N, C-alpha and C positions, 0 to 999 in steps of 0.2 A: 300161849302156844309153844310146844315142844319143837325141838329140832326135827323130830321125825315127821310131824305134821307139816312143818315148813317145807321139808324137802319133797314130800308127797305132793304139795301144792305146786311146787316148782316143776316137778315131773309132768303133772297134769297140764300146766301152762305151756310147756314145752311140746308136748304132744299136740296141743290145740294148734301151736304155731306151726308144727310140721304139716298138719292137715291144711292149714291156710296157705302154705307155700306150694303144696302140690296142686292146690285148687287154682291159685291166682298166679303164682310165678310162671313165667315162660321164657323159653331160650330164643334170642334173636330179635326180640321186639324191643320195646322201650327199655333203656339201659337199667333203670331202677328196677323193673320187674325181672329183667334178665339176670342181674346180679343176685336178686333175692332167690331165684331158683338155683342158679349155678353155685353160688358161695354159701348161701344160708341154709341150703338143705344139708350139706355135709356138716355146717356148723351146728345144726339142730341135732343131728345124730351124735356128735361129739358131746354136746351139752347133756343129752339123755344119758350117755355112757357115764360121764362124770357124776351126774345127780345119783344114778343107780349105784355106782361104786360107793359114793359117799353115804347113801343110805345103808348100804349093806355094811359098810365099815362101822357105821354108827352103832349097829346092833351087836358088834363083836369087839369093838376097841375096848381095851382095859388098861392101857398104859396111863401113867399119871399126867402126861401133857406138860410136863416141865419144859419140853424142848419148845413148845409154843411160845412161852414167855420169854425164853432166852432168844429165840429168833426174832421176836417183834422188838425187844429191847435193843438187840444188835443193830436191826434195821434202822431204828431211830438214832442210835448212837453213832452209827456210821452213815448217816443220811447223805453227807456231802460225797463220800466215796461212792455210794449207791448212785446218786444223781450223775457223777462223772462217768461211771460205767454205763449208765443208761445213755448218756449224751453219746458216748463213743459208739455204742451199739446202733443207736438210731441214725448216726452219720453214716455208719456202714450200710444200713438198710436204705437210706436215701440213695447211696451210690449204686448198690448191687442188686437191691430189690426193686426199688423205684426207677432205677436206671438214670437217675439225676435228670428226670425228664417230666415237665408239667403233663400229667395225663390228659386232663379235661381242658375244655376252652376257658372255664372259670379260672383254673390255676395259671394257664397261659396268659390270661388278661393281666393278672397281678404281677407276673414275673415280667412281662413285657414293660409294664409301667415302672418296675423297680430297675430295669435296665436303663430306661429313660432317666430316672432320677440319678441313678449311679454316674451317668454321664453329664449331670449338671443341667438337664433340660427338663422341659414339660411335656414334650411330645416327640414321637418318632417321625420319620419322613419316608414315604414310599412313593414311587412313580405313580402319578394319578391314574394313568391309563392301565396300570397293572394291579390296581386295588382289589379288583374281583379275582385276580389270580393269587395274589399274596395273602388275602383274607377271605374266607368263604363269605359270600353275600348274606348267608343266614346269621353271621356274627356281626356284620356292620351296623353300627347305630344300635347295638344291642349289648354285646360285651366289649366290643372295641369301637370307639367313636372315630369317624373318618370325615375328612374334608375332601370332597371328590374334586374340588377345583385344584387345591395345591398339595394334596397327598399326605396332610398331617394326620397322625393316628395316635390315639391315647385310650387308656382303659376307661371304661364306662363306671367302673366301681369308685367309690370314695378312696382317697390314697393312702390311709393309715398303714395298712398291711405292706403296701408296696414301699413306703418309707422305712418300715422296719427292715424289710428284705434288702433294701438298696445297699447298705453297708456290707452285707455279706456278698452281694453281687460284686461290689466294688474290690473286695478282697479276693474274688474268685472262688468262693465257697458258698454259693447260695444253698447248697444242700444242708449247710449247718444250721440255718436259721430256725426251722421248726424243732429239730431236736434240742436246741437251746431253750426254746419256750416250753417245751414238754418237761425238760429236766427242772426248769424253774417251777413249773406247775406242781411237779412232785413234791418239791420242798415246801411250797405254800399249802398244799393239801394237808402235810404232816403238821405245819405250824397251826392251821386253823383248828384241826382235830386236837392238838396239844392245848390250845387255849380255851376250847369249849368243853372238853371232856375230861373230867377228873380221874384219869387213870394213867399210870405210867406206860402202858402198852398202846395208848390211843393213837398217838402219831404213827407208830409202826403198823398198826392195823390199816389205817387209812391209806397209807403208802402201799402196803401190800395189796389191798383191793385195787388200786390204781394200777399197779404193775400187772397184776392178774387179769386186766381188762384190755382186750385187743384194741377196742375203740381208741383207748387213750394213747397206746403206743403207735398204732397204724397211721393215725393222722400225723404223727410226729415225723414220718418219713416222706410225707407228701408236701405239695405246695399250696395246700389249702389254708385259708385265713383262720380256720376254726382253732387251731391251738393257740393262736393269739387271742381270740375271743375268750377261750377258757382261761387263760393266764390273767387277763385284765378283769374278767368277772370275778375271779378268786381275789385278786388284789382290792377290788372295789369293796367286796363283802368284808374282807379282813380289816381294812381301814375303818369301816363303819362299826366294827365290833365294839369300839370305844370311840364315840364320835366327838373328840376334842376339836377346836377350831383348826388346828393344823391338819389332822387327819381327815376332817371334812373338806379341806380345800384340796389335799392330795387325792382323795377319793374322787372329787370333781375332776381333776386333771386326768386321772386314770379313766373315769367314765367318759370324759369328753373324747379321749383318744379311741376308747372302745367304740364309741358311736361312729367314728370315721374309718374303722378298720377296713370294711369293705362295703357294708350298708349298716344303717342304724338299727335295724329291727331287732337283731339279737340282744344287744346291750339294752335297748329300750324295754324289752320285756323282762330281762333279768332285774333291772334297776328299779322298775316302777314300785314294787312293794317296798324297798328301802325308802325310796323318796317320799311315799305316802306315810310311812312310819315316822320319818324325820319331820314332816309337816304337821303331824298330829301330836307330837310330844309338847306337853303343856309348858309354857313359859319359855320354850327354846325354839320355836318355829321360825322366827325371822333369823335368829343366829344360824340355826342349821341350814336353812335354804340359801341364806346369803353367802355363807362360806363355800357351800357346795357349788352354787352358781358362779362364784368367783373362780373356781377351778374349771368348771365346764366350758364357760364362754370363750376363753382365750384359744381353746383348742377347736370347739366346735364351729366358731364363726369363720375363721379362715379355712380350715380344711374340710369342713362340712358344707355349710351354707355357700361360702365362697366358691368352693370347687364346683358345686351344683349349678350355681347361677352363672358360672362360666362354661357350662355345657358338659361337665364331666358327670354324666347321669349315674347316680346310684340306683341300686334295684332295677337294673336293665336286663335282668337275668333271662327272661323269657319273652322278651320283645314287646310287651305291653307299652313300654315308655318310648319306643323308637320315634313314633310321629311326634310326641310331646318335645322331645329333646333334640331332634336331629337339626332343626334350625339353629337352636341355642348352641349346639356343639359346633357347627360350621362357623357361626358368628365368633364364637370364643376363639377357636383356633386362628381364625383370620385376624382378630385383634392381637393375639399374641405375637403374630408375625409381623405386625405393624401394618396390616392390610385394611384395618378397619378400626374404627374407635372402639374403646372398651365399652361393653354394654352396661348402662347404668343400672344400679340397683333400684327397684321399684316395687311396690306392693303387688302389681300385676304379675311381675316375674316371680315374686315369692309365692303368690297364690298358685301360679302355674306349676311351680315346683311341689307344693303340697298336694295339688290334685294328681300330680304324676304319681307321687307315693301312694296315693289312694287307689290308683288304677290297678294295682296288682292285689288288692283286697277283694274278697267276695265272701258270701255267705256259705257255710259248708254244705256240700251235697254228698250224694252217695259215693261218688268218685273221690272226693276229699277224705270221707271217713275211712274208706278203704286204704288210701294211701297213708293216712296217719296211724291206722292200726298196724300197717306193715312197718312203719317207722318204730312203733312201740316194740314190735317183735325184734327189729334190728337191734334196738336199745338193750333188749333183754339177751339176745344171742352174742353180742359183742362185748358183754360185761362178765366179770367175775361170777360164778354161779351164786345164786341167791342175793345178788347185790341190790337189786330193785326191791325185793321183798324186805330185806334188812333195812334198806333205807326208808321205806315206808313205816316200818314198825319204830324206827328211831324218831321219825318226825311226828307220828301220830300221838296226840295227847301231850306232847311236851310244851310247858308253858313259857320257856324262855323265849325272849324276843328273837335272839339271833337264830335259834333253831326253827322257829316259826317262819322267819323271813327267808332262811335258805330254802326250806321246803316250798315256800310260795313262790319264790324265784323260779324253782325248777318246774312247778306246776304251770305257772303262767307262760313260761318259755314253751313248754310242750302245747298247751291249748291254744296259745296265740297262733300257731301255725295252721289251726283249723280254719283260720280266715284267709289263707293262702292257698290257692287251688292246686298249684303245681307240686310234682314231686322233686326230690332232690337230685334226680338224674345219677350221675356217678358219685361215688363217696364211699367211706368206710365207717360202718356203723351208721347210726342216725345222726348225720352231721348237722341237721337243723336244730337238734337239741344240744349240740356239743358245747355251746357257750354256757350252758348250766351244768354240764356233766360233772365238773369238779365238786359239786355239793354231794353227789351221791356216795362217795367213799366215806365222807364225813358223817353223814346221817346213817350210813350202813354200819359204821363203827359203833355209834351210839345204840343203834338197833340191836347189835350183836351182844352188847354188854346187858341190855334188857333181856335178851333171850337167855344169856347165861345165868342171870339172876333168877329166872323162872325154871330153867331147865338143867342148872349145873354146869360145871366148867367143862363136861364132856362136849357141849355144844361148841365151845372154842376150838377143840382139837378137830372135830369134824369140819368146821368152816375153814380152819387153816389148811386142812388137807385139800379141801375143794379148790381153794385159792391157788395153792401150790401146783395142783394139777393143771389149772387153767393157765397159770403163768407159763408153764412149759408146753402144754398139748395145744391149747387154744391159740396162743400167740404163734406157735409154729405152724399151725393149720393156716391161719389168717395171712401170715406173712408168705407162706407158700402160695396161696390163692392169689394175693396181690401180684406177686412175681410172675405167676402163670398169665394172669390177665394183662400185666404190662408187657410180657414177651408176645402174647397173642396180638396185642394192639400194634406194637411196634413192627411185627412181622409184615403188616399190610403197608409196606413201604417198598418203594423201588430199590433195586440192589444198591447197596452202599460200597463205593469203590474209593480207593486212595487216589487223591488229586489235590492239587493246589487250590482249585475251585470247582465245586460241584454245583450244578444246577438241577435240581430233582423236579421233574414233571409228573405230578400224581394225577391219575384220571379219576379219582373220587370214588373208585369202587371200594367195596370192603364194609365192615361194620364200624360205625362211629369214626369214620376216617375224616370227618370234618374237623376233628381235633388234632389231625396229624400236620395240617398246613400251619406251621409255626416258623416265624422269622425273627432275626434281630431288628430292632427298630429302625436301623438305618442299613440293613442288608449287609452288615459287616461280617467278617468271619469267611470260613471256606465253604459254606453251604447255603444256598438259598432254595426254598421249597415252594413250588407253585402249583396251583390247581389249573390242570390244562385238559379240557374235555372235547375239544374239537379243533379243527384246522384254523379257525379264527383266532382262538387262544394262543395256538402255537405261533402264529404269524406275529402277534403282538410281543410275545416273548423273544422270539428270534431278532426283533427290531432292537431289543435292549442288550441282547447277548449274541452278537453276530457271529462269533467264532466257535460256536459249540460244536462238539462232536459227541455222538452217542457212544457211551462206554459200556452200558448193560441195560436190560429191560426185564420186566416180568409182568404178571397180570395186573399190577397196580401202577405201572407207568415206566419211565425211562429215567435213567441218570446220564446227564450230559457233563461234559468236562471241557475246560479251556484254560489257558495260561491266566493266572491271576491278573495280570497287568492289563488285559483287554477284554475281560469277561464281565465287568461290573456294569450295573445298570446306570443309565444317564440321569443321575439325580444330583 
């Protein structure tokens, strides 16, 4: 296939995607379909413009293309400088684009638990009678587990990502965590490409593809766990490229922590092809699986199984597990406080845990197929132009184990979510695939060299131009879109005033304002945000904050102030 045919195919795919967005995306409804229409419709037009320009340029370009080799070799040679610049840029984006604010309830749950860990505790503490005001009832025993008797609160997710985030919280720089993970991922993408592809420009190409993909960068300014999943998936695969006993053990440690980052599904899907491969290597099966298990178990048992058996429910993202885990959660927190004996391990409890995980699985239906097609479209639109087609070309027909396994991990990760009926809600790019996203730049680099072998080195110049266009234009568009969305979301807040202590009473109006009710695990600091919908709610709040005076109000609620010394809740 020539570059011309590849670009025409890409233009056709993008046009198909535009039609799909116009038919299925809608403003103001479910946030997944809202963002598809609001953000990905302009993204489709930009992708079309870049592809059309690249196709036109390809018919007229006559330069030697020496600049491409120089650029890519310099990118690899100065990779640590590039990673440092990327880290600084993403930190700035976290502060000024993402506003250092967990946008979604998913992000808030892991940040909440990170603050708990940073304080040396296992759970936060809210006044029991204010739980429905401090946490939306829709999130209770769903994303945040609560004990309604004593007010203990903790994240429903497994604790790995919160543990990673906790040192950054303790240092006062939580916004630097995901930029650090993304910068490390960039270096690892280049390293894997360098190890697998026999070309001096391979690492540079893989890093350029990553930098030119908004999904890779945009998640780096968020508080989602997906950049951690991406980094640990890459590390797991890289360690198994040469499975010595030490590397097998380290891969197990890496995989064990990946399983408990926030829920085990992303790593399980990514790792399964590699585990099957190790288990089927003749004469080495027991050694491979033994060293791998020796790494997995010390992490998985305490942080995964132990956490869940104590009531910290993983995969509670859409409420299916609340009934299964609520009693366990309450018992766990009571035990942690000394109010009850620790729940003993039993086969019945383990069986309950397994059944709880199975509860979120379902056979795909028409709704699921539409959601997954939309996810594939997001994967296409939030990537460097041609990335997916080049990755497919690189994977198809290659006989090397490592290349086949990287592709298998990506495909299994994508298709595994056909068994999960819900959509991702908020998110940048297709975040359900993000744990496997790091294989795409590596496979695309291989595919590009195959294309150049068929079509000549002119294809390298054309793809480099498209990647550079995307690096500037697509990233600029997506960061502007994220900034606009964050500003719109945070504008749905009662007036912010200067005071020693603010008590913000939100009335629940607005779009996705369920995510605005966010508080410190012990209500420390200068601001408390409560959901107050009626006089009964207001009466409860005033019982805890007796000296409040109204400072300002708008359509979303009121901001109250009082001296810090006598405005705290009675906990």
